[in-house]
N, C-alpha and C positions, 0 to 999 in steps of 0.2 A: 856593357858590363855583363858578366856571366855568372852572377851569384844566384844560388838557389838555397833556400832553407834546407837544412840537412834532412836527407831522406831517412825515414825510419822504417824498419822491417820487423813486424811483430810475428812471433811464432810460438809464444807460450801464453798460458793464461794465468790470471792472478791466483795466488794461493793464500789461504788464511791460516794463521797460526795464533795460538793463545797469546804468547808474548814474543814480540820481535826484539832482537838485540838493537841497541843503539849503534850508530856508525863507528864510534870510537872503541867499541868492543870487538871489532873485526880486525884480524891481522892485516897489516898494510899490504902484504903481497896479494891479497884478494880484492883490493880496491884500486880503481884506476888512478893513475898518477896525472893529475891535471896540471902539474907544473911543467909538463911537456908542452903545454899550450901557453900559459902565463905563469910566471913565478909567483904572482900574487894578484889580488884584486886591483891593487894600485897600478900594476903594469897594464891590466885590462883598461883601466880608466885612461891611461896615457894614449893607448891606441884609439879609444873612443874620441878623445879630444883631437887627435891628429886628423881623423876623418872629418870631424866638424870644421876644422880649420882649413882643410883642403877642398871642401865641397865647392867653394866659389871658383876654383881653378877650371871647372868645366866651362865657365863662361868664356874662357880664352879660346875655346874651340868651336863654340856654337856658331853655326853659319859659315864655318871656314874649312870643313873637312874636304870639300871639293877642290881646294886650292892646290894642295901638293901631297905627295906621299909622306913627307916629313910631318905635316900637320896631322894626318890621320893616324900615323904611327904614334906620335906623341900623345894624342888623345886616348888611344887604346892602351898605351902603357900607364897613363894616369888611372884609367878605369880599372886596370888590373891591380895596381897598387892598392886602390881603395877596396876593390873586391876581395883581395887576399886578406886584408885586415878585417873586413866586415865578416867574412866567413869564420875567421879565428875568434872574433868577438862572440859570434853566435854559438859556436861550438862550446866555448868555455861557459857561457851563460846557461846553455841548455843542460850540459852535463852537471854543472853545479846545482842547478834547480832540481834535476831529476835525482840527484844523490839524496836530497832531503827536501821533500816538497813543502815542509813546514817553515822553511826559511824564506821569509818574504823578500829579503834583499835580492835573492837571485831571480825571483819572479820579476822584480822591478828591472833588473839588468836585462832579462830576456825581453821584456816589453820595450825597453829603451833601444835595444838592437833592432827590433821590428820597426820602430818609429824611424830610426836612422836609415834603415834599409829603404823605407818609403821615400825619404828625402833624397837618397842617392838615386833611386829610380827616377824620380821627378827631374833631378838635375841632369841626368844622363840620357833622358828620353829622346833627345835630338839625334843621338848617334846613329841608330838604325835607319830612320827616315833619310838622313843626309847621305848615308852610304848608298841607299837605294836610289837616290837622285843622281848618283854618279853614272856616267856613261861606262858601260862594262869594258869597252875597248881601252878607255883611259885607265881604268883600274888594272886591267891585265898588263898594260905597259908599265905601270908602277910596280907591279909584282915582279915583272921580269927584270927591272932595273934595281930594285931595292931588296937585298937579301933578308934584312930584318923584317920587312913587311911580308915577305913570301910565306912565312910560317902561318899567316892568317888565311891562306888560300881556301881551306875547307870552311873556315868561318864565313868568309865572303860568299862562297858557293851556296852555303846553307841560307844566308840572308837573301841572295838573289833568287833562290829557288821559290821563295814565298812572294816574289814581286807581283806575279799576276793576281795574287789574293790579298794584296795590301792596298788599302784605300788612301785617298788623300788625307792630309793631316787633320782637317776638320771632321771628316767622317770617322777616322780612327779615334779621335777624341771623344766623339759621341758613343762609339762602341765601348771605349774604356769606361766611360761614365755609366753605361748600362750594365756592366759586368756584375755589379752588386745586386741589381734586380734579378739577373739571371740565376743567382744563387738562392733566391727565395724558396723555390720548390724543394731543393735538397735540405736547406737549413730548417725549413718547417717540418719536413719529413723526419729529420734527425731528432729535433726537439720533441715532436709528437710521439715517435716510437720509443724514445729512450727516457722521456720524462713524464709525459702526460698519459700515455696509453696504460690502462690498468688490465692486468691479467687475472683470470679467475683462480680460485683455490681448487686444489686437487689433493687426494691422498697419495703420499709417496709410497715407495716399496717397503716401508716399515710401518705403514698405516697412519703416519702423521699427516695432519692437515697443513699444507703449505701453499703459499701463493706462487703461481708460476711466474718465471722471469726469463730473461734471455739466457743468463748463466745456468739456471736450473733446468731449462729446456735441453741445453746441450749435454749437461751431465746426465739427464734422464734418458737420453737416447742411447747411452752405454749400459743402462741397467739391464740385468738379466731377467727382471720381472716384466714380461711382455705386456701384461695388462696395465702396469704403471706407465710403460712407454706409450701405450695407446692413449691413456688418459692425459699424459703430459703433452703429447702431440696435438690432440684435439683442443686442449685448453689453451696451448700456446697460440694456435692459429685462429682461435675464436675472435679476438678483437680485430684481427686483420679482415675477417669476414664481416664483422659488424660495421667497420668503418671503411669498407671497400670503396664506396663512392668518393669519399674524401681522398683516399689514397690514390684512386684512379685519376682524380683531378690533378694531384701533385705530380704524379708520374707523367701524365700527358703534358703538363706545363714544362717539365724538365726536357722532354723530348722535343717539344716545339721550340723551346729556347735554343737548343743545339742545332736544330734544323734551320732556324732563323739566321744564326751566325754563319752557318755553312753557305746558305743562299747569298747572303750579303757579300761574302768573300768569294763568291763565284766558284764554289766547289759543286760537283755533281751530286753529292750526298753528304749527310752528316758523318757517315762512316769514312768517306774519303777525306773529309776535313780533319777528323780525329787522327787517322793513320798518317796523314801528311806531316804532322808535327815531327815525326821521326823518320819521314821518308819511307814508310812501310807500304809496299804496293797492296792494293785491295786483293790481289791474287793470293797473297800469303794467308789472309783471313779465309778466303773462299776455299783454298786448298786444305786448310785445317778442318773446316766443317765438312766439306765434301768427302775427304778421305776417311774420316771417322764414320760418316754415314754409310760408307761402303764396307766398313769393317767392324760391325757390331758384334760379331760372333764371340770374341773373347769376353766382352762385357756380359752378353746374355748367358754365356757358359758360367761365369762367376755368379750371376743371379740364380741360375738353376742349382748350383752347388750350395749356395746360401740357403735356398728353400729346402733342399734335401737335408742339410745338416741341422737346420732349425726345426725340421719335422713339422712344417706347416703346409697347408694346401696352397696358399699364395703368400708371397712376400708383400709387406706393406711398407710405406715410406719410413715408418718408425722401426723397421727391422734392419735398416741399412748399416748402422754403426756398431751394433752390439757384437761382441766377440762370438764366434761360432763354437768355441771350445769351453767345456766345463772347467777345466783347470787352466784358467788364464795365467800365463807366465808373468810373474811379477818379481822384480829384483831391485835392490837399492844400489845406486851408483854414487860414490863420492865424487866430488869435482876433480880431485887429482887423478882418480882412476879413469874418469871420463876423458881427461886430457890425454892420457896414455892411449886409450882406445881410439880416439880421433886421430892422433898422430899415426898410430899403427895402420889405421884404415886408409890413410893417405900416403903411405910409404911409396906407392906406385908412382907418385908425382915427382919423385927424385929429390936430390939434395937441396937444390935452390929453394923449392917450395917449402920443404920441411924446415929448413933453416929460418925462413921468414915466419913460418907458423910458430916455431919455438921462441922466436924473438918476441912475438906478440904475447905469448904466455909468460915469458920471464920478465918482460919489461913493463908489466902492469898496464896493459892496454884494456884489460877486462875488469869489470866490476861484477863480482860473482854472487854474493849472498843477499838475500832479502833482509832489509833493516827497517827500523821504524821510520816512516815518512818517505821511503824510497819509492819511486815510480814502479808500477807493476809491469809485467810483460818482459819482452826482450827486444833489443834492436841493435843494429850496427849504424854508426854515425855517418857513414858515407865518406866521400873524399873531401878533405879540407886541405887545400894546398899548403905544403910546408909543414904539415903536422900529420902524424900517423893516425889512422882511424881508431875509434874506440868501440867496445861492445858492452852492452848492458845485459846482465842475466839476473834471474831471481831463483837461485838453485834450490831444488827440493828433493834431490837424490832419485828422481824418477828417470825411466828410459827416455821419456819425452825431453828431459833436460839434456840428455846426451845428444839427441838429434837437434835440439835447439842450438847447442854449442857448435856442432858441425855446420849447421845452416848459417849461423851468424858469422862464423869464421870464414865461410865461403864469401860472404859479402865483404868481410874485413880484408881478405887477401885481394879481392877485386879492387877495392878502394886503395889499398896500399900500393899495389903494382901500378895502378893508373896514376897515382900521385907521384911516384918516383920516376915514371917513364915519360910522362907527358908535360908539356908546358901548361901553364895555368889555363889558357883558353880551351884546352881539350881535356883538362883533368876532372872529368865527370863522365857519367855514362847514363844512357836512357833506361827507362823502366822496362823497355822491351828486352834489354840485356840483363837487367838487375837480378832476376831470379834464376839465371842460368848457373852462375857460380855457386849459389847457395844450394840449389837442388842437386848440382853435380856432387858436392860434398856429401849430401844426404844419401845419394845413390851408392857411392863408394862405401860409406859407413854401413848401410844396411846389408850390402853384399858381404862385407867383412864379418858382420855379426852373424849372418846366416851361416857362412862358411865355418865360423868358429863356435857355433852354438854347442852347448854341452849336453843337451837333452832333446828328445823329440818334442816335448811341450814348448821349450824355448824356440825351437825352429818353426813349429807351427804358428806360434804367436808372431814371429818376425815375418814369415811368409804372408800371413794375413795382413800385417801392417803394410807390407809392400803393395798388396792388391788394393787396400783401402786408400793408400797414397795415390795410386793411379786413378781410382774411382773419383776421389775428391779434388785432386789437383789438376787432373787432365780431363777425364770424361765429363765431370759435372761442369767444369768451366767452359767446355766446348758447347754443352747443352745451353748454358747461359748465353754464350756468344751467338748461338743460332737463334735464340729467343730475341736478343737485341736486334739482330739483323732483320728478322721477320717483322717486328713491330715498327721499326724505323721505316722500312721499305713501304709498309702499308700506309703509314701516315704521310710519307712523302708522295705517295700516289693519290692522296686526297681522302683517304678513308678516316672515319672517326671511330674511336674505340669505346665500347662499353666494357664494364668489368667482366661481364659474362664472356665476351670474346677473348679478353686477355687470359682468363682462366682456361678457356678451351685451348688456346694456343699453348700455354705452359703445360697443362695436363697432358696434351697429346705428345709433346716433346718428351716429357718425363716417361710416358709409356713407351715411346719409341726407343729411348736410350736404355731402358731397363728390360724391355722385352716382355714376353707373355707370362713370365713367372711373377711379375709385379702386378698387384692390384693398386690402382691409383685412387686413394681415398679423396673424397671431394675437398677436404682441407688442404691437401697438397697442391691443388690447382691454384690456391691463393698465395703460394710461395713467391710469385713475382712481386707481390706487394710488400714483402718483408726483406728483400735482398737489397741492401744499400748500394751494392756495386752497380746496380742498374742505373744509378744516378751519376756514375763516373764516366759515361760516354765512351763505350767500346774499350774498356779497360781489361776485362776479365780474360779475353783470349790470350793475353800475354803470359798468364800463369801456365797455360797449356803449351804455348810455343817454348817457354822457358824450360819446362820439364822435358819436352821432346828433344830440344837441343842438348840439354845436359845429359840425358840418357845416351844419346848418340856419341857425344864427346867422351863420356865415361867408358863406353864400349871401345872406342878408338884408342884411348889411353891404355886400356888393359890388353888389347890385341896387337897394337902397333908399337907400344913402348915409347922410347925417347922422342922420335919424330912427332908423335901425337902430343906428348907432354910439352914439347917446345912450342907447338902451335897453340896449345891451350894457354900457356903462360903469355905468349904474344897476344892472345885474345884478352887476357886480364890487363895487359899493359896498354891496350889500344885506346881506352877512354872514348872520347867522341871525335877522334882524329879522322874517322870515316863514318859513314852511315851504318846504323846497327846491322842491317841485313848483310852488308858487305863485310863487317867485322866477323860475323858468324860464318860467312862463306869461307873467309881466309882460315878460320879455325877448322873447317871441314864439315860444316853443316849448311845445307841449302834449304831454307825454310819455304822456298817456292816449290820444292819437290815433295812428293808424298812420302819419301823414304824415312825422314825422322818420325813422322806420325805412325807409319807402319812399324817402325822399330819398337814403339811402345806397345802396339798390339802383339807383336811377337814376344816381347818381354812378358806381357801379361799371360800369354799362353804357356810360356815356359815355367812361370811361377805356379800357375794352376796345375801343370803336370807334376811338378815337385810336390805340391800340396796333396794332390790326389794319391800319389805314390806313398807318401808318409801315412796317409789315413788308411 
């Protein structure tokens, strides 16, 4: 079975208003139409019961998949029928719950789906081991003889690829039982840093005494008051310094857990094990880190310019996000205006793409406005076979909302095209590819806004935004990736870490990436202890590869026109019908090459040139 809980992609922050409208006060055209999934809750219940009634049918195939092509095909078709309904159940429950978090009925429905999913996983758990027990020559014979089974070739290839790292059923069962224990370091870290950790009080930029928090810290980093930024920065990192020994223990526990599973499964390293899930070669990761390390010049140039424009002797970590310009460009954007801007910015994509985009806008795939009880943030629901994808927004009329719209519609179009082009078994895509379509749309939007800016102030603001995007989504994530690579390798070589050593590694990397213009405050070296992504096991590098790929694809679309557009739409339609590295290569991006990474460096230099000329 190929079911995944719907992927969520967050790209905006919660906003606070005095009084929020109730859902029934919002015009229907700005609310998603869940009747495209189920006409009513009763129809949802019917599908739920159908799955419960059909769960026992798995027993008809247990122990029999090696008998014939027909048996394995029948079993996979049953698994697909159940998977399709289960995904639809999950989507409806999740969107209903997120529409108004106060309604307990939909929380209960969401919980019921998760429980049902666990039962289905249990009943279908024999499928993969039995397929692996097949002689590959026999399977190949079946594929040659049975046209209906042949569609599963990539699916079988992916399963057999993992055969050298799959244990016998008893050992696999033990590893499955241990998975909950392996989550203890991250779960404890998350609870501790989000619920138990107490931050000190500081005076804000208006002289008010406030207690620092995660949200207030990020807001403070944009304040024009440098002394407040400094106070907030030091206050925010104080508890990470105070509890560094405990945080070090949790961090080490997480690393050792991942290393344990990699060793048991006979991988050469935890990094190889993590990348193997999507068949990403280690060379892609190394190429990313190595190429950036050889091309720090644009980043250091940006740091020097920041220092000069802020008129400071040295940059500090709390100077990274503040705007360089006294007259920060601010403008309000209505949702309808933003829709037109996004459509115009993507006109280069041609009629097919624009028609699909307009379909999403006109047929209520998007829930636009913040209402009482609605979930905060923004996301795209991902691919649910047989149903179009949905997007959630919480519109506040800011420029960030326009970019969030473009970003989430990139995900939306990716899921839409995958869903209509692929059979169920391949109607999904990996995280390695997920951020390509979203950042592709953002890149085209930003270039459109820069080209059509109406004032010098607006253009400066947009150019600065572009540079900050590169800094945070590309450079910073590669720095994180290099930190992960370094600490894992040292532990795998038998070294034990003290907090001081981790601070030294992180601080040195921060200095290297920002250059001589930056003064690395002691507090910054504790950042390794506050980044939750370091518990995600070699996850962050994919933000950087996604941006590098999307910038390359956007450039090709603008310079080559229709042939590049056609390749890009084929990329959106590919789903998991091939390995992600191959899907990107067919679209025109080789992530084993330094070229996509160098393209970002060149882009950064050209943006800096334009910024300097304006100034």
